[in-house]
C-alpha positions as CSV (number, residue, x, y, z in Angstrom):
1,X,6.9,-0.7,-48.8
2,X,6.9,-4.2,-47.5
3,X,6.3,-5.5,-51.1
4,X,9.4,-3.5,-52.3
5,X,11.4,-5.2,-49.5
6,X,10.3,-8.7,-50.5
7,X,11.0,-7.9,-54.2
8,X,14.5,-6.7,-53.2
9,X,15.1,-10.0,-51.4
10,X,14.6,-11.9,-54.7
11,X,17.1,-9.7,-56.6
12,X,20.2,-11.7,-57.5
13,X,23.8,-10.5,-57.4
14,X,27.0,-11.8,-58.6
15,X,29.1,-10.7,-55.7
16,X,28.5,-10.2,-52.0
17,X,29.6,-6.7,-51.2
18,X,27.5,-6.2,-48.0
19,X,26.1,-2.9,-49.2
20,X,22.7,-2.4,-47.5
21,X,20.0,-0.7,-49.5
22,X,17.5,1.8,-48.1
23,X,14.3,1.9,-50.1
24,X,11.9,4.8,-49.9
25,X,9.1,5.7,-52.2
26,X,10.2,9.4,-52.4
27,X,6.7,10.7,-51.6
28,X,6.8,14.1,-49.8
29,X,5.4,14.0,-46.3
30,X,3.8,16.4,-43.9
31,X,5.5,17.2,-40.5
32,X,4.6,14.4,-38.1
33,X,3.2,12.2,-40.9
34,X,4.4,8.6,-40.6
35,X,6.3,7.1,-43.6
36,X,8.2,3.8,-44.2
37,X,11.7,3.1,-45.1
38,X,12.9,-0.5,-45.9
39,X,16.4,-1.6,-45.2
40,X,17.6,-4.6,-47.2
41,X,20.9,-6.4,-47.0
42,X,22.4,-9.5,-48.7
43,X,25.3,-11.3,-47.0
44,X,27.0,-14.7,-46.5
45,X,25.0,-16.9,-44.2
46,X,27.9,-17.2,-41.7
47,X,27.9,-13.5,-41.0
48,X,26.2,-12.0,-37.9
49,X,24.3,-8.9,-38.9
50,X,22.7,-6.3,-36.7
51,X,20.1,-3.8,-37.8
52,X,19.5,-0.3,-36.3
53,X,17.3,-0.5,-33.2
54,X,15.5,2.0,-31.0
55,X,18.9,3.5,-29.8
56,X,19.8,4.6,-33.3
57,X,19.3,8.2,-34.3
58,X,17.4,8.3,-37.6
59,X,18.5,11.8,-38.6
60,X,15.8,14.3,-37.7
61,X,13.2,11.5,-37.7
62,X,11.6,9.6,-34.8
63,X,11.1,5.8,-34.9
64,X,7.5,4.8,-34.4
65,X,7.5,1.1,-35.3
66,X,9.7,-1.5,-37.0
67,X,8.7,-4.8,-38.7
68,X,11.1,-7.7,-39.3
69,X,10.9,-10.3,-42.1
70,X,12.2,-13.8,-41.8
71,X,15.7,-14.4,-43.0
72,X,15.9,-16.1,-46.4
73,X,19.0,-18.3,-47.0
74,X,19.8,-20.0,-50.3
75,X,23.2,-21.3,-51.5
76,X,24.8,-19.9,-48.3
77,X,23.6,-16.4,-49.1
78,X,21.2,-14.8,-46.6
79,X,18.8,-11.9,-47.2
80,X,17.3,-9.8,-44.5
81,X,14.9,-6.9,-44.6
82,X,13.4,-4.5,-41.9
83,X,10.7,-1.9,-42.5
84,X,11.0,1.2,-40.3
85,X,8.0,3.5,-39.7
86,X,9.3,7.0,-39.1
87,X,8.0,10.5,-38.5
88,X,9.7,13.8,-39.1
89,X,9.1,16.9,-37.0
90,X,11.8,19.1,-38.6
91,X,10.4,21.7,-41.0
92,X,13.5,21.6,-43.2
93,X,12.2,21.0,-46.8
94,X,14.9,18.6,-47.9
95,X,16.6,16.2,-45.5
96,X,19.0,13.3,-46.0
97,X,20.0,10.4,-43.9
98,X,21.2,6.8,-44.2
99,X,20.9,3.6,-42.2
100,X,23.8,1.4,-41.2
101,X,24.1,-2.4,-40.9
102,X,26.6,-3.8,-38.4
103,X,28.6,-6.9,-39.1
104,X,29.3,-8.4,-35.7
105,X,32.6,-10.4,-35.3
106,X,35.1,-11.3,-32.6
107,X,37.5,-8.5,-31.7
108,X,35.9,-5.8,-33.8
109,X,32.7,-5.0,-35.7
110,X,32.3,-3.3,-39.1
111,X,29.6,-0.8,-40.0
112,X,28.2,-0.5,-43.6
113,X,26.0,2.5,-44.5
114,X,23.2,2.3,-46.9
115,X,22.5,4.7,-49.7
116,X,21.1,8.1,-48.7
117,X,17.4,8.5,-48.1
118,X,16.2,11.9,-49.4
119,X,13.1,13.1,-47.6
120,X,11.0,16.0,-48.8
121,X,9.0,17.7,-46.1
122,X,6.0,19.7,-47.0
123,X,5.5,23.0,-45.1
124,X,2.3,23.2,-43.0
125,X,2.1,27.0,-43.6
126,X,0.3,28.1,-46.8
127,X,1.8,31.2,-48.5
128,X,4.7,33.4,-47.3
129,X,5.4,33.7,-43.6
130,X,5.0,37.3,-42.4
131,X,7.8,39.0,-40.5
132,X,5.6,39.7,-37.5
133,X,2.9,37.0,-37.4
134,X,-0.1,37.7,-35.3
135,X,-1.5,34.6,-33.7
136,X,-5.3,34.2,-33.4
137,X,-6.5,33.9,-29.8
138,X,-9.0,31.3,-28.8
139,X,-10.2,31.5,-25.2
140,X,-13.0,28.9,-25.5
141,X,-12.5,25.8,-23.3
142,X,-12.4,22.3,-24.8
143,X,-14.2,19.5,-22.9
144,X,-11.8,17.3,-21.1
145,X,-12.7,13.9,-19.6
146,X,-12.3,13.9,-15.9
147,X,-10.2,11.1,-14.4
148,X,-9.8,10.1,-10.9
149,X,-6.5,10.8,-9.3
150,X,-6.2,7.5,-7.4
151,X,-2.9,8.3,-5.6
152,X,-4.3,11.6,-4.5
153,X,-7.5,10.0,-3.2
154,X,-5.5,7.2,-1.4
155,X,-3.3,9.8,0.2
156,X,-6.3,11.8,1.5
157,X,-7.9,8.6,3.0
158,X,-4.6,7.7,4.5
159,X,-4.2,11.1,6.1
160,X,-7.8,11.0,7.4
161,X,-7.2,7.5,8.8
162,X,-4.0,8.7,10.5
163,X,-5.7,11.7,12.1
164,X,-8.6,9.5,13.3
165,X,-6.3,6.9,14.8
166,X,-4.2,9.7,16.4
167,X,-7.3,11.4,17.9
168,X,-8.6,8.0,19.1
169,X,-5.2,7.2,20.8
170,X,-4.6,10.5,22.5
171,X,-8.2,11.3,23.6
172,X,-9.2,8.2,25.6
173,X,-10.4,6.1,22.6
174,X,-13.7,7.9,21.8
175,X,-14.2,5.8,18.6
176,X,-14.3,2.5,20.5
177,X,-16.6,4.1,23.1
178,X,-19.0,5.3,20.5
179,X,-18.9,1.9,18.7
180,X,-19.5,0.0,22.0
181,X,-22.3,2.3,23.1
182,X,-23.9,2.0,19.7
183,X,-23.8,-1.8,19.9
184,X,-25.2,-1.9,23.4
185,X,-28.1,0.4,22.5
186,X,-29.0,-1.9,19.5
187,X,-28.9,-5.0,21.7
188,X,-30.9,-3.3,24.5
189,X,-33.6,-2.2,22.1
190,X,-33.8,-5.7,20.6
191,X,-34.1,-7.2,24.1
192,X,-36.8,-4.7,25.2
193,X,-38.8,-5.5,22.0
194,X,-38.7,-9.2,22.7
195,X,-39.4,-8.7,26.5
196,X,-42.4,-6.5,25.8
197,X,-43.8,-8.9,23.2
198,X,-43.5,-11.9,25.6
199,X,-44.9,-9.9,28.5
200,X,-48.0,-9.0,26.4
201,X,-48.5,-12.7,25.5
202,X,-48.1,-13.6,29.1
203,X,-50.8,-11.1,30.2
204,X,-53.2,-12.5,27.6
205,X,-52.7,-16.2,28.1
206,X,-51.4,-16.3,31.7
207,X,-49.5,-19.6,31.2
208,X,-46.6,-20.8,33.2
209,X,-44.7,-21.7,30.0
210,X,-44.8,-18.1,28.9
211,X,-43.5,-17.0,32.3
212,X,-40.6,-19.5,32.1
213,X,-39.8,-18.2,28.6
214,X,-39.8,-14.6,29.8
215,X,-37.5,-15.5,32.7
216,X,-35.0,-17.2,30.4
217,X,-34.9,-14.2,28.1
218,X,-34.4,-11.9,31.1
219,X,-31.6,-14.0,32.6
220,X,-29.9,-14.3,29.2
221,X,-29.8,-10.5,28.8
222,X,-28.4,-9.9,32.3
223,X,-25.7,-12.5,31.6
224,X,-24.6,-10.8,28.4
225,X,-24.7,-7.3,30.0
226,X,-23.0,-8.2,33.4
227,X,-20.9,-11.2,32.4
228,X,-22.0,-13.4,35.3
229,X,-23.7,-16.8,34.5
230,X,-27.2,-15.7,35.3
231,X,-28.7,-18.5,33.2
232,X,-27.4,-21.1,35.7
233,X,-28.3,-19.1,38.8
234,X,-31.4,-19.8,41.0
235,X,-33.6,-17.0,42.1
236,X,-31.9,-17.0,45.5
237,X,-28.4,-16.7,43.9
238,X,-29.6,-13.8,41.8
239,X,-31.0,-12.0,44.9
240,X,-27.7,-12.4,46.6
241,X,-25.8,-11.0,43.6
242,X,-28.3,-8.2,43.0
243,X,-29.5,-7.2,46.5
244,X,-32.9,-5.6,45.9
245,X,-35.9,-6.3,48.1
246,X,-38.4,-5.7,45.3
247,X,-36.5,-8.0,42.9
248,X,-36.2,-10.7,45.6
249,X,-40.0,-10.5,46.2
250,X,-40.8,-10.6,42.5
251,X,-38.6,-13.7,41.9
252,X,-40.1,-15.5,44.9
253,X,-43.6,-15.0,43.5
254,X,-42.6,-16.2,40.1
255,X,-41.0,-19.3,41.6
256,X,-44.1,-20.1,43.7
257,X,-46.3,-19.9,40.6
258,X,-43.9,-21.9,38.4
259,X,-43.0,-24.6,40.9
260,X,-45.8,-24.6,43.4
261,X,-48.8,-23.5,41.3
262,X,-49.6,-20.6,43.7
263,X,-51.2,-17.7,41.8
264,X,-49.3,-14.4,41.7
265,X,-50.8,-11.5,43.5
266,X,-49.3,-8.8,41.2
267,X,-48.0,-10.5,38.1
268,X,-47.8,-7.2,36.1
269,X,-45.9,-5.6,38.9
270,X,-43.4,-8.5,39.1
271,X,-42.8,-8.3,35.3
272,X,-42.2,-4.6,35.5
273,X,-39.6,-5.1,38.3
274,X,-37.7,-7.5,36.0
275,X,-37.8,-5.0,33.2
276,X,-36.6,-2.1,35.4
277,X,-33.7,-4.3,36.7
278,X,-32.6,-5.0,33.1
279,X,-32.7,-1.3,32.3
280,X,-30.7,-0.5,35.4
281,X,-28.0,-3.1,34.4
282,X,-27.9,-1.6,30.9
283,X,-27.3,1.9,32.2
284,X,-24.5,0.6,34.5
285,X,-22.8,-0.9,31.5
286,X,-23.1,2.3,29.5
287,X,-21.4,4.1,32.4
288,X,-18.6,1.6,32.4
289,X,-18.0,2.2,28.7
290,X,-18.0,6.0,29.1
291,X,-15.4,5.7,31.9
292,X,-13.1,3.7,29.7
293,X,-13.4,0.3,31.4
294,X,-13.9,-1.5,28.2
295,X,-12.3,-4.7,29.3
296,X,-14.9,-5.3,31.9
297,X,-17.8,-3.7,30.0
298,X,-17.7,-5.4,26.7
């Protein structure tokens, strides 16, 4: 069809009558089968010509695609051609339509119709159609690819998020509490693991350096749990802040050993007192979190 269009562009004429020509092979088509129609026009080069676009009604046919060819101009005569790919869904056996070309000019525009295109549509039904046709039923399912409904999924997640935030807001922030309690438990278990490992090494080696390291780890954990600067506190200051006779005695024995070289009477017992105090501070913080005093607890 494109070749026919190009051949038409080379046809000479003695006069310019602006009569567009619609070229169709005349081949019968099935319903819904695409076919091509070429629209060719020859006009003075100073004319402005408009071809049918997607807004044009192509009879009983539907426009599927259109292809433009470059304008050829020679001796002030221009030639244009457009190939339209159409499809017909009307079962009428013989159909006729034409294609217009618009000459655009100031004040008014002129429409020039092409010759008629005769379309022969083949019937998709073989033989005569009965008066009361009986349709064959088919209840078997065809496989269909499943596709995710992203807007639906996003909507569900948004609803769930809204409900969670609403519950969290109106019921004393249970989500934050659970999250903080979870973090505290993980930190406490990590501290207990480090403390027990260092206490075991201290029992085996019995060095002052191991005791100093154990005391630093213990003070660091209390500082993180309680918020007070235990790392910079002396044993006396810790005893005043945490009044406990057993803790005071244990810290004094540790100081005499570290700074005075005096052996400890009950090293294992003193280490156990430090461990119990850290567990006590951990439980107090968990209670603060449960009571909703997050600003102070975290």
